[in-house]
ROMARTI-67815 format. One record per residue: residue in three letters; y negated, x negated, z negated of N, C-alpha, C in turn; residue number from 1. Coordinates in steps of 0.1 Angstrom, whole numbers, plus 5000, padded with zeros to 4 digits. Each point is the difference from the previous one (the first is absolute). Last residue first. Layout:
(r "ALA" (Y X Z) (Y X Z) (Y X Z) NUM)
...
***
This chain:
(r "UNK" (4609 3055 9593) (4997 4986 5004) (5000 4999 5015) 201)
(r "UNK" (5000 5035 4953) (5000 5001 5015) (4995 4986 5005) 200)
(r "UNK" (5025 5020 4952) (4991 4991 5007) (5001 5001 5015) 199)
(r "UNK" (5009 5031 4953) (5004 4998 5014) (4990 4991 5006) 198)
(r "UNK" (5018 5009 4946) (4990 5001 5010) (5006 4999 5014) 197)
(r "UNK" (5015 5014 4945) (5003 4994 5013) (4988 5002 5009) 196)
(r "UNK" (5012 5008 4951) (4987 4996 5005) (5001 4994 5014) 195)
(r "UNK" (5029 5035 4962) (4999 4989 5010) (4986 4998 5005) 194)
(r "UNK" (5036 5028 4963) (4986 4995 5001) (4999 4988 5010) 193)
(r "UNK" (5038 5038 5006) (4997 4989 4991) (4986 4996 5002) 192)
(r "UNK" (5016 5036 5025) (5006 5003 4987) (4998 4988 4990) 191)
(r "UNK" (4966 5012 5043) (5012 4992 4996) (5005 5004 4986) 190)
(r "UNK" (4960 5015 5024) (5012 5009 5001) (5012 4993 4995) 189)
(r "UNK" (4958 4977 5002) (4998 5012 4991) (5013 5009 5000) 188)
(r "UNK" (4998 4963 5029) (5001 4995 4987) (4999 5012 4990) 187)
(r "UNK" (4992 5009 5045) (5014 4998 4998) (5003 4995 4986) 186)
(r "UNK" (4955 5005 5013) (5007 5013 5000) (5015 4998 4997) 185)
(r "UNK" (4974 4962 5007) (4997 5006 4987) (5007 5013 4999) 184)
(r "UNK" (5005 4978 5041) (5007 4993 4989) (4997 5006 4987) 183)
(r "UNK" (4976 5016 5037) (5014 5005 5000) (5008 4993 4989) 182)
(r "UNK" (4957 4985 5006) (4999 5014 4995) (5015 5006 4999) 181)
(r "UNK" (4994 4958 5021) (4998 4999 4985) (5000 5013 4994) 180)
(r "UNK" (5002 4999 5046) (5012 4997 4994) (4999 4997 4985) 179)
(r "UNK" (4961 5010 5025) (5009 5011 5000) (5013 4997 4993) 178)
(r "UNK" (4969 4965 5006) (4994 5011 4991) (5010 5011 4999) 177)
(r "UNK" (5009 4967 5031) (5003 4995 4987) (4995 5011 4990) 176)
(r "UNK" (4991 5008 5045) (5014 5001 4997) (5003 4996 4986) 175)
(r "UNK" (4956 4994 5015) (5003 5014 4998) (5015 5002 4997) 174)
(r "UNK" (4987 4956 5009) (4994 5005 4987) (5003 5015 4998) 173)
(r "UNK" (5012 4980 5041) (5009 4996 4989) (4995 5005 4987) 172)
(r "UNK" (4984 5028 5042) (4999 4986 4995) (5010 4998 4989) 171)
(r "UNK" (4999 5035 5045) (5001 4999 4985) (4999 4985 4996) 170)
(r "UNK" (5000 5016 5046) (4987 5000 4994) (5000 5000 4984) 169)
(r "UNK" (5045 5015 5025) (4988 4994 5006) (4988 5002 4992) 168)
(r "UNK" (5045 4999 4973) (4994 5009 5010) (4988 4993 5006) 167)
(r "UNK" (5039 4969 4979) (4988 5008 4997) (4996 5009 5011) 166)
(r "UNK" (5049 4980 4985) (4990 5000 5011) (4989 5009 4997) 165)
(r "UNK" (5040 4971 4969) (4993 5013 5004) (4990 4997 5011) 164)
(r "UNK" (5046 4979 4969) (4989 4997 5009) (4995 5014 5005) 163)
(r "UNK" (5034 4975 4959) (4994 5012 5006) (4989 4996 5009) 162)
(r "UNK" (5049 4983 4973) (4987 4996 5005) (4994 5012 5008) 161)
(r "UNK" (5040 5005 4961) (4994 5001 5014) (4987 4993 5001) 160)
(r "UNK" (5029 5008 4960) (5006 4990 5009) (4993 4999 5013) 159)
(r "UNK" (5005 5026 4952) (4988 4995 5006) (5003 4988 5008) 158)
(r "UNK" (5025 5037 4973) (5003 4994 5012) (4988 4995 5008) 157)
(r "UNK" (4996 5042 4965) (5004 4986 5000) (5002 4994 5014) 156)
(r "UNK" (4990 5047 4985) (4989 4992 5003) (5003 4985 5000) 155)
(r "UNK" (5028 5050 5011) (4998 4989 4991) (4989 4991 5004) 154)
(r "UNK" (5014 5036 5027) (4992 5005 4989) (4997 4989 4990) 153)
(r "UNK" (5007 4996 5055) (5007 5000 4988) (4991 5004 4988) 152)
(r "UNK" (5001 4997 5052) (4991 5009 4992) (5007 5001 4986) 151)
(r "UNK" (5002 4959 5039) (5007 5010 4992) (4991 5008 4991) 150)
(r "UNK" (4996 4974 5048) (4993 5001 4987) (5005 5011 4992) 149)
(r "UNK" (5031 4973 5036) (4990 5011 4999) (4994 4999 4986) 148)
(r "UNK" (5020 4962 5031) (5002 5005 4987) (4989 5011 4997) 147)
(r "UNK" (5025 4968 5044) (4991 5010 4994) (5003 5003 4986) 146)
(r "UNK" (5006 4951 5024) (5007 5012 4998) (4990 5011 4995) 145)
(r "UNK" (5003 4948 5027) (4991 5010 4993) (5007 5013 4999) 144)
(r "UNK" (5010 4943 5009) (5004 5014 5002) (4991 5009 4991) 143)
(r "UNK" (4990 4954 5001) (5009 5000 5012) (5003 5015 5004) 142)
(r "UNK" (4953 4984 4975) (5014 5003 4998) (5008 5000 5013) 141)
(r "UNK" (4948 4988 4972) (5008 5001 5012) (5014 5002 4997) 140)
(r "UNK" (4946 5002 4977) (5014 5001 4998) (5008 5002 5014) 139)
(r "UNK" (4951 4999 4993) (5006 4987 4999) (5015 5000 4998) 138)
(r "UNK" (4976 5041 5004) (4994 4993 4990) (5006 4986 4998) 137)
(r "UNK" (5027 5022 5033) (4992 5009 4992) (4994 4991 4988) 136)
(r "UNK" (5017 4991 5055) (5002 4997 4986) (4992 5010 4992) 135)
(r "UNK" (5013 4985 5055) (4999 5010 4990) (5003 4995 4986) 134)
(r "UNK" (4997 4979 5047) (4991 4997 4989) (5000 5009 4989) 133)
(r "UNK" (5027 5006 5040) (5002 4987 4996) (4992 4996 4987) 132)
(r "UNK" (5014 5052 5008) (4992 4990 5008) (5002 4986 4993) 131)
(r "UNK" (5041 5034 4994) (4986 5000 4997) (4993 4989 5007) 130)
(r "UNK" (5044 5033 5010) (4996 4986 4999) (4985 4999 4998) 129)
(r "UNK" (5042 5041 4993) (4988 4995 5006) (4998 4985 4997) 128)
(r "UNK" (5039 5027 4987) (4993 5010 5009) (4987 4994 5006) 127)
(r "UNK" (5051 4986 4976) (4987 4995 5004) (4994 5010 5009) 126)
(r "UNK" (5039 5010 4960) (4996 4999 5015) (4986 4995 5002) 125)
(r "UNK" (5041 4993 4962) (4986 5004 5001) (4996 4998 5015) 124)
(r "UNK" (5045 4999 4961) (4996 5000 5014) (4986 5006 5002) 123)
(r "UNK" (5016 4976 4953) (4999 5013 5007) (4996 4999 5015) 122)
(r "UNK" (5004 4964 4965) (5013 5007 5001) (5000 5013 5008) 121)
(r "UNK" (4961 4972 4993) (5005 5004 4987) (5013 5008 5001) 120)
(r "UNK" (4985 4996 5045) (4991 4996 4990) (5004 5005 4987) 119)
(r "UNK" (5016 4993 5054) (5006 5004 4987) (4991 4993 4989) 118)
(r "UNK" (4988 5018 5052) (5001 4989 4991) (5007 5005 4987) 117)
(r "UNK" (4998 5017 5055) (5002 5002 4986) (5000 4987 4992) 116)
(r "UNK" (4975 5021 5048) (5010 4991 4995) (5001 5003 4985) 115)
(r "UNK" (4967 5020 5029) (5012 5007 4998) (5012 4992 4994) 114)
(r "UNK" (4963 4972 5023) (4997 5014 4996) (5013 5008 5000) 113)
(r "UNK" (5001 4956 5015) (4999 5000 4985) (4997 5015 4995) 112)
(r "UNK" (5003 4985 5047) (5012 5005 4994) (4999 5001 4984) 111)
(r "UNK" (4967 4981 5030) (4998 5014 4996) (5012 5006 4994) 110)
(r "UNK" (4987 4946 4996) (5006 5010 5009) (4999 5014 4995) 109)
(r "UNK" (4988 4955 4981) (4989 5008 5006) (5006 5010 5010) 108)
(r "UNK" (5027 4971 4972) (4995 4993 5012) (4989 5008 5007) 107)
(r "UNK" (5025 5010 4958) (5003 5007 5012) (4995 4994 5013) 106)
(r "UNK" (4993 4982 4955) (5014 5006 4999) (5004 5006 5013) 105)
(r "UNK" (4957 4978 4995) (5010 4991 4995) (5014 5006 5000) 104)
(r "UNK" (4961 5025 5014) (5002 4988 5009) (5012 4992 4995) 103)
(r "UNK" (4988 5036 4973) (5005 5005 5014) (5003 4989 5009) 102)
(r "UNK" (4979 4991 4959) (5014 5003 4998) (5006 5005 5013) 101)
(r "UNK" (4954 4993 5000) (5007 4987 4998) (5015 5002 4999) 100)
(r "UNK" (4972 5038 5002) (5001 4994 5013) (5007 4987 4999) 99)
(r "UNK" (5012 5037 4963) (4988 4992 5004) (5003 4994 5014) 98)
(r "UNK" (5022 5047 4985) (5001 4986 4998) (4988 4992 5005) 97)
(r "UNK" (5017 5052 4979) (4992 4993 5010) (5002 4985 4997) 96)
(r "UNK" (5034 5044 4987) (4992 4988 4997) (4991 4996 5012) 95)
(r "UNK" (5035 5041 4974) (4992 4996 5012) (4992 4988 4996) 94)
(r "UNK" (5034 5037 4978) (5001 4985 5000) (4994 4995 5014) 93)
(r "UNK" (4989 5047 4971) (5007 4995 5011) (4999 4985 5001) 92)
(r "UNK" (4983 5036 4967) (5006 4987 4997) (5009 4994 5012) 91)
(r "UNK" (4971 5040 4997) (5014 5002 5001) (5008 4987 4997) 90)
(r "UNK" (4953 5000 5001) (5004 5009 4989) (5015 5002 5000) 89)
(r "UNK" (4981 4976 5035) (4999 4992 4988) (5005 5009 4988) 88)
(r "UNK" (4997 5020 5042) (5011 4990 5000) (5000 4992 4987) 87)
(r "UNK" (4964 5029 5007) (5012 5008 4997) (5012 4991 5000) 86)
(r "UNK" (4958 4982 5011) (5001 5003 4986) (5013 5008 4997) 85)
(r "UNK" (5002 4969 5043) (4992 5011 4995) (5002 5002 4985) 84)
(r "UNK" (5003 4953 5030) (5008 5011 4995) (4990 5011 4996) 83)
(r "UNK" (4992 4964 5041) (5001 4999 4985) (5009 5012 4996) 82)
(r "UNK" (5005 4975 5048) (4992 5009 4993) (5000 4997 4985) 81)
(r "UNK" (5009 4971 5050) (5006 5010 4992) (4990 5009 4993) 80)
(r "UNK" (4982 4954 5012) (5011 5005 5006) (5006 5011 4991) 79)
(r "UNK" (4961 4981 4987) (4999 4995 5014) (5011 5005 5008) 78)
(r "UNK" (4980 5026 4955) (5010 4990 5005) (4997 4996 5014) 77)
(r "UNK" (4959 5015 4971) (5011 5006 5006) (5010 4989 5004) 76)
(r "UNK" (4953 5009 4966) (5010 4991 5006) (5011 5009 5006) 75)
(r "UNK" (4959 5009 4971) (4998 5001 5014) (5010 4991 5008) 74)
(r "UNK" (4997 5010 4951) (4995 4987 5005) (4997 5000 5015) 73)
(r "UNK" (5017 5040 4980) (4988 4996 4992) (4994 4987 5005) 72)
(r "UNK" (5042 5015 5018) (4988 5007 5005) (4987 4997 4993) 71)
(r "UNK" (5039 4979 4982) (4997 4995 5014) (4988 5008 5006) 70)
(r "UNK" (5017 5014 4957) (4993 4987 5000) (4996 4995 5014) 69)
(r "UNK" (5025 5042 4984) (4986 5001 5005) (4993 4986 5001) 68)
(r "UNK" (5045 5007 4983) (5000 5003 5014) (4986 5000 5006) 67)
(r "UNK" (5012 4968 4958) (4999 5015 5002) (4998 5003 5015) 66)
(r "UNK" (5026 4955 4983) (4987 5006 5003) (5000 5015 5001) 65)
(r "UNK" (5028 4950 4987) (5001 5014 4998) (4986 5006 5002) 64)
(r "UNK" (5025 4951 5017) (4988 5008 4995) (5004 5015 4999) 63)
(r "UNK" (5028 4948 5000) (4998 5013 5005) (4987 5006 4994) 62)
(r "UNK" (5028 4950 5011) (4989 5007 4993) (4998 5014 5006) 61)
(r "UNK" (5047 4971 4995) (4988 5001 5008) (4990 5008 4993) 60)
(r "UNK" (5051 4973 4991) (4989 5007 4995) (4988 5000 5010) 59)
(r "UNK" (5054 4997 5012) (4989 4992 4996) (4989 5009 4995) 58)
(r "UNK" (5058 4996 5016) (4988 5008 4995) (4989 4990 4997) 57)
(r "UNK" (5043 4996 5038) (4997 5000 4986) (4987 5008 4997) 56)
(r "UNK" (5021 4996 5044) (5002 4987 4994) (4995 4998 4986) 55)
(r "UNK" (4997 5042 5025) (5014 4995 5002) (5002 4987 4993) 54)
(r "UNK" (4960 5026 4979) (5005 4999 5014) (5014 4994 5000) 53)
(r "UNK" (4960 5023 4964) (5014 4996 5002) (5003 5000 5015) 52)
(r "UNK" (4955 4998 4964) (5004 5003 5014) (5014 4994 5001) 51)
(r "UNK" (4967 5015 4957) (5011 4992 5004) (5004 5005 5014) 50)
(r "UNK" (4951 5000 4972) (5010 5008 5006) (5012 4991 5005) 49)
(r "UNK" (4953 5004 4966) (5009 4991 5006) (5012 5008 5004) 48)
(r "UNK" (4948 5017 4997) (5013 5000 4994) (5008 4989 5006) 47)
(r "UNK" (4945 5022 4995) (5009 4991 5006) (5014 5000 4992) 46)
(r "UNK" (4960 5040 5009) (5006 4990 4990) (5009 4991 5008) 45)
(r "UNK" (4959 5044 5005) (5010 4991 5005) (5005 4990 4989) 44)
(r "UNK" (4968 5050 5014) (5006 4990 4990) (5009 4991 5008) 43)
(r "UNK" (4953 5034 5010) (5014 4997 5003) (5005 4989 4990) 42)
(r "UNK" (4957 5039 5014) (5004 4989 4990) (5015 4998 5002) 41)
(r "UNK" (4953 5024 5028) (5014 5000 4996) (5003 4988 4991) 40)
(r "UNK" (4956 5014 5010) (5007 5008 5010) (5015 5001 4998) 39)
(r "UNK" (4960 4992 4962) (5011 4993 5008) (5006 5010 5010) 38)
(r "UNK" (4966 5014 4969) (4994 4988 5007) (5010 4993 5009) 37)
(r "UNK" (5009 5038 4970) (4993 5005 5012) (4994 4988 5008) 36)
(r "UNK" (5043 5009 4960) (4989 4992 5007) (4994 5007 5012) 35)
(r "UNK" (5038 5016 4972) (4987 5002 4994) (4988 4993 5008) 34)
(r "UNK" (5048 4997 5012) (4997 5015 5000) (4985 5002 4995) 33)
(r "UNK" (5019 4955 5001) (4999 5006 5013) (4995 5015 5000) 32)
(r "UNK" (5007 4978 4959) (4989 4994 5007) (4998 5006 5014) 31)
(r "UNK" (5038 5012 4975) (4988 5006 4994) (4988 4995 5007) 30)
(r "UNK" (5041 4980 5012) (4999 5014 5005) (4988 5007 4995) 29)
(r "UNK" (5009 4957 4983) (4995 5000 5014) (4999 5014 5006) 28)
(r "UNK" (5019 4995 4957) (4986 4998 5000) (4994 5000 5014) 27)
(r "UNK" (5047 5002 4996) (4994 5013 4995) (4984 4998 5000) 26)
(r "UNK" (5026 4962 5011) (5000 5010 5011) (4993 5013 4996) 25)
(r "UNK" (4987 4954 4976) (5011 5009 5000) (4998 5010 5011) 24)
(r "UNK" (4980 4948 4999) (4998 5014 4996) (5013 5008 5001) 23)
(r "UNK" (4980 4944 4993) (5006 5010 5008) (4999 5014 4994) 22)
(r "UNK" (4963 4962 4990) (5014 5003 4996) (5005 5011 5010) 21)
(r "UNK" (4957 4968 4987) (5005 5005 5013) (5015 5002 4998) 20)
(r "UNK" (4976 4992 4960) (4989 5003 5010) (5005 5005 5013) 19)
(r "UNK" (5014 4995 4944) (5005 5002 5014) (4989 5003 5009) 18)
(r "UNK" (5003 4993 4950) (4994 4990 5008) (5006 5000 5014) 17)
(r "UNK" (5006 5032 4964) (5011 4990 5002) (4996 4989 5009) 16)
(r "UNK" (4970 5034 4988) (5006 4998 4987) (5011 4990 5002) 15)
(r "UNK" (4976 5016 5038) (4993 4989 4993) (5007 4997 4987) 14)
(r "UNK" (5018 5020 5046) (5001 5003 4986) (4994 4989 4992) 13)
(r "UNK" (5007 5021 5055) (4994 4990 4991) (5002 5006 4986) 12)
(r "UNK" (5019 5005 5055) (5000 5005 4986) (4994 4990 4991) 11)
(r "UNK" (4989 5003 5054) (5008 4993 4989) (4998 5008 4987) 10)
(r "UNK" (4993 5001 5058) (4998 5007 4988) (5009 4995 4989) 9)
(r "UNK" (4977 4982 5050) (5012 5000 4991) (4995 5008 4988) 8)
(r "UNK" (4980 5007 5051) (4998 4995 4986) (5014 5000 4993) 7)
(r "UNK" (4971 5007 5052) (5012 4999 4992) (4997 4994 4986) 6)
(r "UNK" (4968 5005 5036) (5004 5013 4997) (5013 5000 4991) 5)
(r "UNK" (4978 4961 5019) (4992 5005 4989) (5004 5014 4996) 4)
(r "UNK" (5021 4974 5036) (5004 4997 4986) (4992 5006 4990) 3)
(r "UNK" (5011 5023 5048) (4991 4990 4995) (5002 4997 4985) 2)
(r "UNK" (5039 5017 5033) (4990 5005 4992) (4990 4988 4996) 1)
***
């Protein structure tokens, strides 16, 4: 995708001097359903993951991403496949690995596909290998797991980074105008007095 089509979306709260803050899954669902300027919106987060092997355990960097993130970015695994939304919703233990991790742990062999990693004590199957240069907004990880965008009713849990792809010919100014209007609507619906904004960067 050309970079001008992609944007980070941040929760803003001037009353707390928050400019580029993470967002709650509930809010992101509202943005997705109400926005006309974005073709799609996805979420991701970094996590520390414990990899257990025969010779011991070590901490590696993990990424939690919504199943629509790779299609939004126009990225496909160089080997294997990604996971489906249905697999993510079923909480199946599937993982994509970075090209670097593939080379280091499996010597770049195709046998990595279908192999099992023990991550946080749970057997997890490798289904795909990501391109060598893959990262999201400067964030890189060894293993990437699906995290479906929960349609939860609660509005807390502001833990997600949010990225969106603009529809063709939509400007950042148009997207910002629309998201500001959505933020005002959500503030009006909120059970507490809030002045949250949405920044499009």
